[in-house]
C-alpha positions, 0 to 999 in steps of 0.5 A, a space after each residue: 529459526 527458520 528454513 526458507 522454502 521459496 523467494 515470493 516477492 523481490 524489490 529493490 531492496 527487500 525479499 519476502 520468501 515463503 518459510 518454515 519455523 524449524 521449531 514449530 513447523 509453522 509457515 511465515 512470510 519472512 521480509 528480507 532487508 538491505 540494512 547496515 548496523 549503523 543505521 539507526 532507522 530501518 525499513 523493517 523495523 519501522 514497518 514492525 513498530 507500527 504493525 505491532 502497534 495494530 496488533 489484534 485487528 483481523 485485517 493486520 497481519 501477525 508479527 512473530 519476530 525481528 532480528 538484525 544481522 550486519 548487512 541485513 534485518 529480518 521480519 517474520 510474519 503471518 503468510 498471507 495469500 494473493 495480493 489483490 493486484 495479482 487478482 486483478 491481472 487475472 481478472 481485469 474488470 472484477 464484478 461490483 460485489 467483489 469491489 463492494 466486499 473490499 470497500 466493506 472491510 477497508 473503508 471507514 464507514 462499513 463493518 464494525 471496525 473497518 481496516 483504514 479506520 483501526 490504522 487512523 484510530 491508532 494516530 497513523 496514515 498507511 500511504 500505500 495501496 497493497 491488499 492481499 488475500 488470506 490464503 484460504 478465504 478470499 473473502 478475508 483480507 489484509 492491509 499490508 505493507 507498512 514501509 511507507 506508513 506515517 503517524 498523524 501530524 496535525 499541521 495547519 494546512 495550505 489550500 493552493 494547488 498552484 505549486 507541485 511537490 515532488 516527494 510524494 509518499 507511497 505509490 505514485 498513481 494511487 497517491 492524492 492530489 494532496 500528496 502531490 501539491 504539499 498541501 500537508 508536509 505529512 500524509 493525512 487519513 482522507 489521503 488513505 481514503 483517496 488511494 482506496 478510492 483509486 485502488 477500487 477505481 483500478 479494479 472495476 476497470 481495469 486500470 487508472 487514466 493517468 499513466 507515464 512514461 516507464 522508459 523515458 524521462 526523469 522523476 520529475 516528468 513521471 510525476 508532472 504526467 501522473 499529476 496533470 492527468 489526475 487533476 483533469 478528472 473529476 468524479 463525474 469525469 469517471 462514468 462507470 465505463 470511462 475510457 482510459 488512456 492507456 498511451 505513453 504521451 
């Protein structure tokens, strides 16, 4: 049993609370999501199963308990610090040394066992951009939120970039072009690497060059706006001081 003390985050169907385990006094993060008992597959149970598969790595939050009631499900996890997005809001352009620290912990090629390599070795794709800091050590990072995570499915891939797809797994501005065009029906490790690259670009430049109108337009037009702008840019088109397009056209 846990005592709730503070609401940390609230989304459409999920809330996150700072809670205290009554028996031990331990501070935990408690996720709460609306879920009928008639549902066989739920968001938090999906996340729990994938997190349990990844336990034992320094960048993966610990899972303590999971439970369901008639209208809600709950997941108790390790309590962490500030989200990297919040750091970005306070410091729009992070120093290169800070960005390299993120690369060192999250990238495939650096460090003894980087986060994404650990996830991919276990046959999973993260499909999200969320990274949290340790509550007392800002040099320690955690790869969080596995509600979008998928198992790696080896499927023959098309190379066509002609027909856009309007089903993108993950956060739209950080999704790879492969996802925009449905090149692979299921996300692949390379899509995680593209998302990480976009996250780093966002931290260094203070934003991404592709935007969409948040006030008007259909889901399809938002997808089109991001896809067209994203396809327009290549690595050569993104110099260190790229001029960001912040318009809502």
